[in-house]
C-alpha positions as CSV (number, residue, x, y, z in Angstrom):
1,M,95.6,121.8,77.4
2,S,94.1,119.2,75.6
3,D,91.0,119.5,73.8
4,A,89.1,116.3,75.2
5,T,88.5,114.1,78.5
6,T,91.0,112.6,79.5
7,H,89.0,108.9,79.4
8,L,85.9,108.9,77.6
9,L,87.2,111.2,75.0
10,L,84.9,114.1,75.5
11,P,85.0,117.3,73.2
12,Y,86.4,120.4,75.2
13,I,84.3,123.7,74.6
14,L,87.6,126.3,73.5
15,A,87.5,129.5,74.2
16,A,86.6,132.0,72.0
17,Q,85.2,128.9,69.9
18,A,82.0,130.0,67.5
19,Q,79.2,127.6,67.6
20,K,79.6,126.3,71.5
21,H,76.6,124.1,70.8
22,V,78.2,122.0,68.2
23,T,80.9,120.6,70.6
24,H,78.8,120.3,73.6
25,N,76.5,118.2,71.2
26,E,78.6,115.5,70.1
27,A,79.8,115.3,73.7
28,L,76.6,114.7,75.0
29,R,76.5,112.4,72.0
30,I,79.1,110.3,72.9
31,L,78.2,110.6,76.6
32,D,74.1,109.0,75.5
33,G,76.8,106.2,73.3
34,L,78.6,104.9,76.2
35,V,77.0,105.6,79.6
36,Q,75.0,102.6,80.7
37,L,76.6,100.8,77.8
38,S,74.7,97.9,75.9
39,V,75.2,96.1,72.7
40,L,73.1,94.3,70.0
41,D,75.7,92.1,68.9
42,R,79.6,91.5,69.3
43,D,80.6,89.2,66.5
44,L,79.5,90.7,63.1
45,M,82.2,92.2,61.1
46,E,81.0,94.4,59.2
47,P,77.9,96.6,59.6
48,P,73.9,95.8,59.3
49,G,71.9,97.0,56.9
50,S,69.4,99.1,58.7
51,P,70.4,100.3,61.6
52,A,68.3,102.7,64.2
53,D,69.5,105.7,65.4
54,G,71.6,104.9,68.6
55,D,72.2,100.8,67.7
56,R,75.5,100.1,69.2
57,Y,77.4,97.1,68.4
58,I,81.3,95.7,69.7
59,V,83.0,94.7,66.8
60,G,84.0,91.6,65.6
61,S,87.6,90.5,64.5
62,G,88.2,91.4,60.7
63,A,85.6,94.0,60.5
64,T,85.8,95.2,57.0
65,G,83.4,98.2,55.2
66,D,83.0,100.9,57.1
67,W,84.1,98.7,60.0
68,A,87.3,98.3,58.4
69,G,90.3,98.9,61.2
70,W,87.6,98.9,64.5
71,D,88.3,95.9,66.0
72,L,86.7,95.3,69.3
73,N,85.7,99.0,69.1
74,V,82.2,100.3,70.3
75,A,80.8,101.4,67.0
76,L,77.8,103.8,67.2
77,W,75.0,104.5,64.7
78,T,74.1,108.6,65.5
79,D,73.1,111.1,62.9
80,G,73.1,108.7,60.2
81,A,76.4,108.1,60.7
82,W,78.8,105.3,62.4
83,L,81.0,106.6,65.1
84,R,84.0,104.9,66.4
85,L,84.2,104.6,70.6
86,P,87.9,103.0,71.4
87,P,87.3,100.9,74.3
88,R,89.4,101.1,77.9
89,T,90.4,99.0,80.4
90,G,87.7,98.4,82.5
91,W,84.3,99.5,80.3
92,R,81.7,96.9,80.6
93,A,79.1,95.9,78.2
94,W,75.4,93.8,78.0
95,V,75.7,92.4,75.0
96,E,71.8,91.5,74.6
97,D,71.3,88.8,72.4
98,E,73.8,86.4,74.4
99,G,72.8,88.0,78.0
100,L,76.3,88.4,78.5
101,L,78.1,91.0,80.7
102,L,81.7,91.7,79.5
103,V,84.4,93.9,80.9
104,Y,87.5,95.5,78.1
105,D,90.5,93.8,79.8
106,G,93.2,96.2,77.6
107,A,93.5,93.3,75.1
108,G,89.7,92.2,74.4
109,W,86.4,91.5,75.6
110,V,85.6,88.6,78.9
111,G,83.4,87.5,80.8
112,T,82.9,89.1,84.1
113,T,82.2,85.3,85.7
114,P,84.8,85.0,87.8
115,A,87.5,82.1,87.1
116,A,88.0,81.5,91.6
117,L,85.3,82.2,94.5
118,Q,87.7,81.8,97.7
119,N,86.8,82.3,101.5
120,M,82.5,83.2,100.8
121,A,80.9,83.5,104.3
122,L,77.7,82.1,102.5
123,L,76.7,81.4,98.5
124,G,72.5,80.4,98.2
125,L,71.9,79.0,94.4
126,G,68.4,80.1,94.4
127,T,67.6,80.3,97.4
128,T,68.9,82.3,100.4
129,A,71.9,81.2,102.7
130,D,72.2,81.6,106.0
131,A,74.4,80.5,108.9
132,S,72.7,77.6,109.5
133,N,73.1,76.4,106.2
134,P,76.4,78.4,104.4
135,F,75.8,77.1,101.0
136,S,71.9,76.4,100.2
137,A,70.7,75.6,96.5
138,K,67.4,75.3,95.2
139,L,67.4,72.9,92.1
140,N,65.6,69.9,90.4
141,A,69.2,68.7,89.3
142,A,72.7,68.4,90.3
143,L,75.5,67.1,87.9
144,W,79.2,66.1,89.4
145,T,81.3,64.4,86.6
146,A,84.9,63.4,86.6
147,K,87.6,65.8,84.4
148,T,88.4,63.7,81.8
149,A,92.3,62.6,81.0
150,A,92.1,64.5,77.4
151,E,91.2,67.9,80.1
152,G,94.1,67.4,81.9
153,G,91.8,65.1,84.6
154,T,92.4,61.6,85.6
155,G,88.8,60.6,84.8
156,D,88.7,59.4,88.5
157,L,85.8,61.2,90.8
158,F,85.5,61.5,94.5
159,Y,83.5,63.4,96.5
160,T,85.2,63.7,100.2
161,M,83.7,64.7,103.2
162,N,85.5,64.6,107.0
163,K,84.1,65.2,110.3
164,E,86.7,66.4,113.1
165,A,86.6,62.7,115.5
166,A,85.2,59.5,115.8
167,G,82.5,61.0,117.9
168,D,81.1,63.8,115.6
169,D,78.4,63.2,113.1
170,L,79.4,62.8,109.4
171,G,76.5,61.9,106.8
172,L,73.5,62.6,105.1
173,T,69.9,63.6,106.0
174,L,67.1,62.6,103.9
175,Q,64.1,64.4,104.3
176,T,60.6,64.8,103.6
177,G,59.0,68.2,104.8
178,F,61.8,69.1,106.2
179,V,61.4,65.7,108.5
180,T,64.5,63.4,109.0
181,K,63.4,60.1,107.1
182,A,67.1,58.4,106.5
183,L,70.3,59.1,108.1
184,V,73.9,57.8,105.8
185,G,77.1,58.4,107.1
186,L,78.7,58.2,110.3
187,F,77.0,58.8,113.7
188,G,78.7,58.8,117.1
189,S,81.4,56.6,115.5
190,D,82.8,55.1,112.4
191,R,80.7,53.1,112.3
192,F,78.6,53.0,109.2
193,R,75.2,53.2,109.5
194,L,71.7,53.2,107.8
195,A,69.1,54.9,109.9
196,V,65.5,55.6,109.7
197,S,62.8,56.7,110.7
198,A,58.8,58.0,111.1
199,D,58.6,60.7,112.8
200,G,62.1,62.2,112.6
201,S,62.8,62.5,116.3
202,T,63.1,58.2,116.8
203,F,65.7,56.7,114.7
204,F,66.2,52.6,113.8
205,D,69.4,51.3,112.7
206,G,68.5,49.0,109.5
207,L,72.2,48.8,108.5
208,S,75.9,48.8,110.8
209,V,78.9,48.0,109.1
210,D,82.6,47.7,111.5
211,N,84.3,49.9,110.3
212,A,87.3,47.4,111.9
213,N,86.3,44.7,110.3
214,G,83.8,45.3,107.7
215,I,81.4,42.9,109.8
216,V,77.6,44.1,108.7
217,D,74.5,43.6,111.1
218,Q,71.2,44.3,110.9
219,P,70.1,45.3,114.2
220,R,66.3,45.4,113.0
221,L,66.7,42.1,111.3
222,P,63.5,39.8,112.5
223,R,65.0,36.6,113.8
224,F,64.4,34.6,116.9
225,K,65.2,30.8,118.3
226,A,62.6,29.3,120.9
227,Y,62.5,26.1,122.9
228,T,60.6,24.1,125.0
229,N,61.7,23.9,128.8
230,Y,59.2,20.8,129.5
231,D,58.2,17.7,127.5
232,N,55.9,18.2,125.0
233,Y,53.4,14.7,125.6
234,V,51.7,14.4,122.3
235,G,49.1,11.1,121.6
236,V,49.4,8.4,118.5
237,G,48.1,10.0,115.3
238,T,47.4,13.7,116.3
239,W,49.6,16.7,114.3
240,T,49.9,18.7,117.9
241,K,51.6,22.4,118.3
242,I,54.7,22.3,119.8
243,G,54.5,24.5,123.2
244,L,57.9,26.5,122.7
245,N,58.0,28.9,125.2
246,N,61.1,30.1,125.4
247,T,63.5,31.9,124.0
248,D,67.3,32.6,123.7
249,Y,66.9,35.5,121.6
250,N,63.9,37.3,120.3
251,D,64.3,40.4,118.2
252,Q,61.7,42.8,117.1
253,G,59.2,40.2,119.4
254,A,58.9,37.9,116.4
255,F,58.3,35.0,118.0
256,D,55.3,35.0,120.4
257,A,55.8,32.5,123.2
258,A,52.2,32.8,124.6
259,N,50.8,31.5,121.6
260,N,53.9,29.2,120.5
261,H,54.1,31.0,117.3
262,F,56.4,32.9,115.1
263,V,54.6,36.5,113.7
264,A,55.7,38.1,110.6
265,P,56.3,41.7,111.3
266,V,56.6,42.7,107.4
267,D,56.2,41.5,103.8
268,G,59.6,39.2,102.9
269,T,61.1,35.6,102.3
270,Y,61.9,33.8,105.8
271,L,64.2,31.3,106.4
272,F,63.1,28.3,109.6
273,G,64.4,25.5,111.0
274,A,63.4,23.3,113.8
275,T,64.6,20.3,115.7
276,L,62.6,18.1,117.6
277,L,64.2,15.1,120.1
278,Y,61.4,12.0,121.1
279,K,61.5,10.8,124.5
280,V,60.5,7.9,126.3
281,N,60.4,5.9,129.5
282,S,61.5,2.3,128.1
283,S,62.9,0.9,124.8
284,T,59.9,0.9,121.9
285,T,60.4,1.8,118.1
286,A,59.3,5.4,118.2
287,R,58.3,6.7,114.3
288,M,58.5,10.6,114.5
289,R,56.9,13.0,112.7
290,G,57.3,17.0,112.5
291,R,56.4,20.3,110.3
292,L,55.9,23.5,110.2
293,V,52.5,25.1,109.6
294,L,51.5,28.6,108.0
295,N,48.8,30.1,109.9
296,G,47.8,27.3,111.5
297,A,46.1,25.5,108.9
298,T,48.8,24.6,105.9
299,E,51.8,22.1,105.9
300,I,54.8,24.8,104.5
301,R,55.9,22.7,101.8
302,G,59.5,21.0,101.9
303,S,59.3,21.3,105.7
304,L,58.1,17.5,106.3
305,G,60.2,15.3,108.0
306,E,60.1,11.5,109.7
307,I,62.1,9.6,111.3
308,S,62.1,6.2,113.2
309,A,64.1,4.6,115.7
310,T,64.9,2.3,118.9
311,H,64.5,4.8,121.4
312,V,66.4,4.5,124.6
313,S,69.4,2.8,123.1
314,L,69.2,5.5,120.8
315,A,68.5,8.8,120.5
316,T,65.9,9.7,117.6
317,A,65.9,13.4,116.3
318,I,64.4,15.3,113.6
319,W,66.2,18.1,112.1
320,L,64.0,20.4,109.7
321,Q,64.9,23.5,107.4
322,T,62.6,25.3,104.6
323,M,62.5,29.0,103.0
324,V,58.9,31.1,102.8
325,P,57.5,33.8,101.8
326,L,54.7,35.5,104.2
327,T,52.8,38.3,104.2
328,A,52.9,41.2,107.6
329,G,50.7,38.9,109.9
330,D,51.3,35.4,108.7
331,T,52.5,33.2,111.5
332,V,54.3,29.9,111.2
333,E,54.0,27.1,114.3
334,L,56.0,23.7,114.6
335,Q,54.3,20.9,114.8
336,G,55.0,17.1,115.8
337,Y,53.2,14.0,115.5
338,F,54.1,10.1,116.5
339,R,53.2,7.0,114.8
340,V,52.8,3.7,116.8
341,A,53.6,4.3,120.4
342,D,53.3,8.1,121.9
343,G,55.6,10.3,123.4
344,Y,57.7,13.1,124.2
345,F,59.5,16.0,122.6
346,A,62.1,16.4,124.6
347,A,62.7,19.6,126.6
348,D,65.5,21.7,125.7
349,H,66.7,19.5,122.7
350,T,63.3,20.6,121.0
351,S,63.6,23.9,119.5
352,F,62.1,26.5,116.6
353,W,64.1,29.5,114.9
354,G,63.9,31.8,111.8
355,C,64.9,35.3,110.1
356,K,63.8,37.1,107.6
357,V,66.4,36.7,104.8
358,G,64.8,39.1,101.5
């Protein structure tokens, strides 16, 4: 019969043994040293100078002095002497100076952090995951970096997201106070979309890219083309606003047909152009001018044009184009002017157009 237990090597009290308390106390001393094992350090190769009773260490490789030959064993200071406790497979130890939990695998002490996590139902990092968000993280920064070629990688990094079918949604939702303010991805189709919202329920597409051909569209871009469907009479020597009462298109309602001017919906840089065609019932020398005016008062630099010709036999027209920075609420209107003889700006051929470009 063995005189010690199998796993912890605790001494048995033998039959007819004298001073049984010695053996019993020895077993208690070993139990006290091993149960809920926590060591101060795992790197020392020689005993510390002034240990306290109960101090425990995992002995480092190449140990000397009283620890010689005790590599990777647990050293317990008790009753004024070092007690050697050889580890067995499966022992766990908390290393206090590193805040690290180790396990003995039969050959050495290894970290308990698993090398792989597979088929987990929930994972919460700094917060609690649930069925709606099986992976949840609450943190202030995150890093993804490529595995380098020197580490056996390629140096590349791809973050792949996949959806089942074209009609499904795939993308990022960007929120403030858990209210969605922007969507980036493939929503309801395979077109790339960037959409924004003020309330998390109504969304506006700011950018859309056709995945079939790469054509980019800005669905909410302010743009318009207005024209007159009647001949605008203008006398000699007076700048006059052209009445443009129809639009071929008027995205975001930026052109105010009731007041015959464009109203900037947002701050930005805008590109404008216009065509003015002179009309009169008899042959005459026409001298025609056109310009774009900011807020009904200021001529926009670069928008003034003038032309002269003998009308009826010739088509007399001006084409204007310019770019200008506007503040939300600014207006731009088209004005015309005649010298020498009065006349009309022709219906259908007199137009004004523009869009936001920056």
